[in-house]
C-alpha atoms as one frame of an Amber mdcrd trajectory, in Angstrom:
protein
 -72.750 -82.249  45.391 -73.204 -85.952  44.598 -70.265 -88.189  45.423 -68.076
 -89.149  42.458 -68.728 -92.902  41.942 -65.215 -93.349  40.540 -63.372 -91.564
  43.328 -61.923 -94.787  44.703 -60.728 -96.152  41.357 -58.257 -93.545  40.131
 -55.616 -94.066  42.810 -55.529 -97.829  42.219 -54.766 -97.661  38.491 -51.385
 -97.404  36.863 -53.100 -96.182  33.690 -55.270 -93.074  33.338 -58.844 -92.587
  34.527 -60.707 -89.947  32.530 -64.020 -88.822  34.039 -66.710 -86.313  33.161
 -64.911 -83.811  35.386 -61.982 -83.871  32.934 -64.085 -82.101  30.328 -61.714
 -81.716  27.369 -60.037 -85.082  27.897 -63.410 -86.761  28.387 -64.785 -85.308
  25.141 -61.672 -86.396  23.256 -61.923 -89.913  24.700 -65.617 -90.121  23.915
 -65.093 -89.085  20.291 -62.055 -91.296  19.725 -64.210 -94.184  18.530 -64.819
 -95.021  14.910 -68.588 -94.461  14.818 -69.549 -90.927  15.844 -73.211 -91.936
  16.024 -72.415 -94.427  18.788 -70.008 -92.017  20.454 -72.559 -89.221  20.678
 -75.428 -91.408  21.878 -73.491 -93.001  24.743 -72.378 -91.025  27.805 -70.083
 -93.150  30.009 -69.064 -92.285  33.555 -65.441 -92.472  32.524 -62.638 -94.209
  30.651 -60.090 -96.441  32.361 -57.156 -96.351  29.918 -55.509 -99.435  31.354
 -51.771-100.126  31.339 -52.160-103.890  31.348 -53.971-106.892  32.752 -53.686
-105.831  36.372 -55.516-102.562  35.662 -58.286-104.539  33.989 -58.647-106.791
  37.031 -58.699-103.742  39.332 -61.374-102.026  37.259 -63.558-105.127  36.962
 -63.412-105.697  40.729 -64.197-102.057  41.474 -67.125-101.902  39.051 -68.569
-105.213  40.228 -68.386-104.135  43.877 -69.969-100.766  43.124 -72.538-102.103
  40.614 -71.194 -99.921  37.800 -71.723-101.209  34.226 -68.642-102.106  32.172
 -67.962-101.581  28.477 -64.754-102.489  26.644 -63.036-101.072  23.589 -59.671
-101.405  21.851 -57.645 -99.135  19.609 -60.058 -99.732  16.757 -63.074 -98.750
  18.901 -65.542-100.053  16.311 -67.816-102.100  18.565 -71.366-100.972  19.367
 -70.766-102.432  22.829 -67.620-100.369  23.402 -69.571 -97.416  24.783 -72.543
 -97.325  27.158 -74.428 -94.830  29.294 -73.184 -94.488  32.874 -70.590 -97.234
  32.364 -66.860 -97.384  32.888 -65.227 -97.986  29.514 -62.173-100.202  29.913
 -60.006 -98.796  27.127 -57.349-101.167  25.771 -55.786 -98.634  23.378 -52.271
 -99.106  24.820 -52.435-102.925  24.744 -51.587-103.418  21.063 -48.527-105.682
  21.061 -48.368-108.559  18.567 -45.707-111.258  18.874 -45.190-113.924  16.215
 -43.619-117.334  16.769 -42.691-118.256  13.166 -41.677-121.815  14.036 -44.989
-122.713  15.631 -46.843-120.301  13.327 -48.607-118.639  16.226 -49.465-115.003
  16.889 -49.899-113.673  20.425 -52.184-110.670  20.065 -53.036-108.211  22.814
 -56.724-107.336  22.788 -56.297-103.670  21.890 -54.559-104.405  18.582 -56.177
-103.736  15.227 -55.882-105.699  12.016 -53.040-103.543  10.725 -50.973-104.278
  13.829 -51.300-107.999  13.155 -50.666-107.827   9.397 -47.541-105.737  10.005
 -45.968-108.464  12.147 -47.209-111.608  10.402 -46.185-110.410   6.928 -42.555
-110.307   8.073 -42.665-114.125   8.176 -44.942-114.637   5.122 -47.724-115.739
   7.457 -51.356-114.666   7.546 -54.164-114.317  10.057 -57.726-113.427   9.066
 -58.642-109.985  10.409 -61.301-107.502   9.336 -61.468-105.979   5.849 -60.235
-102.553   7.012 -56.867-102.363   8.755 -58.012-100.041  11.546 -60.792-102.397
  12.650 -60.105-103.744  16.137 -59.132-107.411  16.078 -60.898-108.325  19.332
 -64.267-107.055  18.160 -63.960-108.961  14.894 -62.725-112.146  16.537 -65.205
-112.300  19.413 -68.186-112.230  17.031 -66.804-114.826  14.633 -64.433-112.885
  12.427 -64.865-112.651   8.667 -62.335-111.099   6.323 -61.380-110.856   2.673
 -59.934-114.379   2.541 -62.340-116.259   4.825 -63.405-118.450   1.921 -59.858
-119.855   2.060 -59.045-119.601   5.787 -62.473-119.619   7.441 -63.542-117.166
  10.159 -61.098-116.007  12.836 -62.650-118.324  15.435 -61.447-121.392  13.531
 -57.832-120.278  14.016 -57.963-119.329  17.692 -55.876-121.611  19.892 -56.538
-119.987  23.259 -57.621-116.845  25.103 -56.300-115.119  28.175 -59.228-113.397
  29.851 -60.403-111.647  32.992 -63.580-113.159  34.423 -66.438-111.433  36.216
 -64.838-112.528  39.507 -61.623-110.728  38.554 -59.642-113.909  37.914 -57.139
-114.184  35.069 -57.634-117.484  33.243 -56.425-119.225  30.122 -59.230-120.741
  28.046 -58.584-123.440  25.457 -60.095-126.671  24.166 -58.429-128.843  26.804
 -59.002-126.707  29.911 -62.612-125.655  29.333 -64.114-126.950  26.076 -67.566
-125.492  26.720 -66.333-121.968  27.416 -63.928-122.261  24.485 -66.933-123.128
  22.302 -68.920-120.132  23.576 -66.048-117.678  23.212 -65.729-118.521  19.524
 -68.779-116.648  18.276 -70.167-114.816  21.312 -66.985-114.040  23.205 -67.871
-110.593  24.520 -70.446-112.054  26.898 -68.189-114.068  29.196 -65.251-111.897
  30.170 -62.628-109.458  28.936 -60.085-111.061  26.637 -56.602-109.668  27.179
 -54.702-111.850  24.686 -55.546-114.084  21.735 -53.299-116.910  20.582 -53.991
-117.489  16.893 -52.785-120.170  14.483 -51.246-118.650  11.359 -51.006-120.001
   7.826 -48.293-119.759   5.191 -48.906-117.037   2.613 -47.940-118.159  -0.917
 -46.098-116.016  -3.465 -44.370-113.927  -0.816 -47.694-112.424   0.257 -48.567
-111.127  -3.227 -52.161-111.627  -4.396 -54.235-110.370  -7.318 -56.943-107.935
  -6.311 -58.521-104.451  -6.676 -61.848-103.613  -8.352 -62.968-104.223 -11.909
 -65.642-101.565 -12.457 -68.667-100.917 -14.672 -71.125 -98.034 -14.939 -74.048
 -98.678 -12.634 -76.468 -99.126 -15.538 -74.633-102.393 -16.247 -75.241-103.687
 -12.716 -78.009-106.171 -13.508 -76.143-107.769 -16.391 -72.802-107.913 -14.587
 -74.199-109.125 -11.267 -76.131-111.898 -13.012 -72.941-113.084 -14.709 -71.041
-112.848 -11.421 -73.585-114.981  -9.548 -73.350-117.595 -12.274 -69.541-117.520
 -12.004 -69.424-118.008  -8.226 -71.849-120.955  -8.446 -69.285-123.107 -10.253
 -68.556-126.274  -8.301 -64.905-126.615  -9.359 -63.584-123.367  -7.848 -60.619
-123.229  -5.484 -61.116-121.723  -2.023 -58.191-119.420  -2.757 -60.372-117.565
  -5.294 -62.847-115.115  -3.782 -64.965-112.836  -5.958 -66.838-110.036  -4.210
 -69.502-107.831  -5.778 -69.883-104.207  -4.746 -71.959-101.105  -5.365 -69.915
 -98.001  -4.577 -68.894 -94.603  -5.928 -65.923 -93.788  -8.095 -63.374 -91.246
  -6.784 -65.214 -88.493  -8.666 -68.507 -89.451  -7.002 -70.263 -91.372  -9.786
 -72.173 -94.551  -8.802 -70.528 -97.693 -10.145 -70.624-101.443  -9.608 -67.764
-103.852  -9.591 -66.295-107.285  -9.041 -63.374-107.400  -6.602 -61.211-110.488
  -7.185 -59.051-111.860  -4.369 -56.858-114.559  -5.835 -54.192-116.229  -3.700
 -51.468-118.542  -4.965 -51.028-119.972  -8.430 -49.299-118.090 -11.218 -49.701
-114.440 -12.111 -50.801-115.490 -15.600 -53.578-117.715 -14.245 -54.835-115.003
 -11.893 -54.870-112.471 -14.723 -56.757-114.904 -16.961 -59.493-115.172 -14.321
 -59.712-111.386 -14.170 -59.807-111.184 -17.978 -62.853-113.446 -17.879 -64.527
-111.262 -15.250 -63.728-108.052 -17.113 -65.617-109.329 -20.172 -68.907-109.287
 -18.243 -71.461-106.703 -19.339 -69.817-106.103 -22.678 -66.523-105.107 -21.095
 -65.448-103.302 -17.959 -65.290 -99.536 -17.730 -62.133 -99.557 -15.601 -59.735
-102.337 -14.582 -57.707-101.802 -11.443 -56.890-105.468 -10.781 -53.191-105.984
 -10.233 -50.619-107.950  -8.254 -50.207-106.354  -4.834 -49.153-107.233  -1.296
 -51.955-108.600   0.863 -51.133-105.918   3.440 -51.827-103.229   0.826 -55.213
-104.776   0.109 -56.018-104.775   3.822 -55.353-101.031   4.041 -56.990-100.096
   0.727 -60.374 -99.238   2.253 -59.083 -97.363   5.296 -59.688 -93.942   3.757
 -63.291 -94.824   2.939 -64.124 -95.359   6.613 -62.572 -92.509   8.649 -62.878
 -92.321  12.430 -65.485 -90.194  14.239 -67.929 -90.321  11.347 -71.596 -91.338
  11.579 -72.239 -94.877  10.291 -75.056 -97.382  10.144 -74.670-100.866   8.742
 -76.660-104.055   8.548 -75.772-107.452   7.194 -77.138-110.931   6.691 -76.048
-114.338   5.377 -78.052-115.617   2.410 -78.214-118.769   0.314 -80.244-120.054
  -2.622 -80.312-122.892  -5.124 -77.968-121.821  -7.955 -80.202-123.707 -10.405
 -83.169-121.466  -9.501 -83.147-118.619 -12.014 -86.057-116.911 -10.253 -84.055
-116.747  -7.019 -81.014-115.397  -8.845 -83.080-112.705 -10.580 -84.755-111.747
  -7.321 -81.436-111.209  -5.529 -80.093-109.141  -8.408 -83.260-107.052  -8.636
 -83.206-106.333  -4.889 -79.589-105.195  -5.034 -79.934-102.972  -8.093 -83.140
-101.325  -6.923 -81.929-100.822  -3.366 -78.748 -99.104  -4.507 -80.870 -96.660
  -6.507 -82.792 -95.811  -3.308 -79.785 -94.792  -1.177 -80.261 -91.507   0.735
 -79.324 -88.427  -1.259 -77.275 -87.024   1.608 -75.264 -90.228   2.128 -71.503
 -89.841   1.988 -70.263 -91.044  -1.386 -67.008 -91.996   0.294 -68.551 -94.440
   2.773 -71.722 -95.848   1.197 -71.524 -99.426  -0.097 -73.534-102.541  -0.754
 -71.159-105.493  -0.573 -71.708-109.160  -1.377 -68.824-111.184   0.096 -68.386
-114.901  -0.545 -68.294-116.857   2.715 -68.708-120.456   1.638 -65.632-122.628
   1.177 -63.761-123.132   4.443 -66.400-121.240   6.440 -69.073-123.774   5.592
 -66.986-126.937   5.837 -66.307-126.683   9.572 -68.617-128.548  11.924 -71.338
-126.023  12.902 -71.281-127.412  16.454 -67.551-126.759  16.853 -68.073-123.069
  17.693 -70.952-120.800  18.682 -70.436-118.808  15.471 -73.675-119.300  13.548
 -72.752-118.128  10.036 -71.676-121.448   8.535 -74.362-122.046   5.935 -74.521
-118.850   3.919 -73.165-118.533   0.400 -72.884-114.735   0.666 -72.524-112.211
   3.459 -74.517-109.204   2.261 -73.740-105.869   3.919 -75.243-102.446   3.474
 -73.379 -99.518   5.041 -73.815 -95.785   4.807 -72.625 -92.608   6.455 -74.143
 -89.190   7.027 -72.295 -85.902   7.395 -73.721 -84.326  10.556 -75.664 -85.119
  13.728 -79.102 -84.607  12.170 -81.338 -87.291  13.731 -83.570 -87.405  10.660
 -80.558 -88.387   8.535 -79.673 -91.050  11.060 -83.220 -92.409  10.856 -83.149
 -92.420   7.057 -79.759 -94.166   6.994 -80.959 -96.811   9.428 -84.148 -97.308
   7.410 -82.184 -97.813   4.201 -79.807-100.383   5.688 -82.525-102.242   7.575
 -84.709-102.379   4.452 -81.905-104.037   2.495 -81.820-106.948   4.929 -85.620
-107.168   4.999 -85.825-107.347   1.198 -83.548-110.389   1.232 -85.595-112.183
   3.914 -86.612-114.974   1.535 -82.942-116.020   1.364 -81.882-115.475   4.985
 -79.742-118.101   6.685 -78.759-116.086   9.735 -77.495-112.663  10.760 -73.854
-111.890  11.530 -73.438-110.665  15.107 -70.703-108.205  14.161 -72.990-106.152
  11.970 -76.423-107.165  13.204 -76.727-103.931  15.227 -79.367-105.764  17.345
 -81.883-103.610  19.153 -84.135-106.259  20.651 -84.224-109.793  22.006 -85.977
-110.898  18.819 -83.109-109.559  16.704 -80.595-111.426  18.857 -82.524-114.643
  18.189 -81.982-113.905  14.505 -78.242-114.195  15.108 -78.123-117.500  17.000
 -80.328-120.585  16.485 -82.534-121.576  19.424 -80.338-124.536  20.409 -77.195
-122.391  20.333 -78.902-119.652  22.323 -80.024-122.161  24.974 -76.498-123.488
  25.307 -75.029-119.974  25.473 -77.457-118.947  28.207 -76.560-121.956  30.298
 -72.889-121.070  29.890 -73.565-117.431  30.780 -75.334-118.502  33.978 -72.296
-120.545  34.943 -69.552-118.062  33.991 -71.188-114.709  34.771 -74.369-115.319
  36.802 -74.575-111.680  37.953 -74.361-110.418  34.364 -71.343-108.218  35.036
 -70.596-108.172  31.308 -74.010-107.084  30.121 -73.045-104.845  27.212 -72.793
-107.719  24.764 -75.472-110.029  23.447 -77.026-110.437  26.889 -78.256-106.897
  27.462 -81.683-107.873  26.125 -81.904-111.014  28.254 -80.980-108.921  31.309
 -83.838-106.531  30.607 -86.529-109.209  30.268
């Protein structure tokens, strides 16, 4: 019988080590992640469910010494790099504490926490931190790739609010990374952070939330046959130069609760008076001859953050693809082309796709996202007007359905190629070196590679954006 490569690790951990020999526990750990497709395709050696930073250091040192690949996942377990064949998965599911300093307006976030953990604590003090758009999305995965959320037009991406990181390096050292101590690594972490170490804690600057955390949101919906007319009006509305960053208007193709295809505008309006926010929504609801259903209302921001949770259940098969686009708002041909692509592509969605979890979303990401100096972080999505995402789900493990889902999502991005600015790392789903170069500009990639050579020359953390470089 072959020697167990993890035999020497178990006794040194305070947390649990789950290996392939622990069949039921191993299967449960493997299927705990959000995306069943990723769970089923990756077969790790085991899961180190760490109790804290010391267990992480122990596991990194053991894996480095024994040349065992490392993957990392948190409670959210959304990341495509959180599982890998023949790797040890460092599982941060117990490291979910969030502490808020309301005087300094800082949040200290352990790396296993999800967005809901953060919102729960920050809302107590009427403070806000950008997280993902679903509350069970892991914060670390969102933040390390840039971090876009519902209100990024107002607050920017997560990386613009990060003050410092505590992280474990490839050498097993625990270091604090900030602008003063290591400006180059701090730059690299804010956009491609998974490549340089394992973050154990984020320190994030918070912002005051007006109106006691109450915003106006929820979809305004039309029948899908109104999509072209409504989307054209929406694009004209978001092109206005006098808009406040605290107004975000998303456009979505989705299904109603009874399964009928619909389209909608989702307002996210922060601050101001309730009457003014309602007046904006009244204007939107007049598009297309009048909305079919209005759900817009005043609600807590935390309720908005959890509103989509049921649409994206754990251990379900997903594929998604997204891209940043821009165009000249004065170019009617460009506007019509974008609308035509969206309407036609929605009509071509796979018949078997889950009505619960199939969306095309156009999220505004200009405003604060675009005003920051592009050289201030390695996050490359500063120039786009919209982040366009296509996501679908399939009900079983049929590989032909997976292929069709992937084809549909990938085709959406390809059809918008004329308007591409860059691809967002967090939903690029890159499968080649060429696709990684679509995420980062050449100059950024050159700088990141030089930093990688300095920080992790042996490529211990290879499950991030550097797996393709390592295979060259």
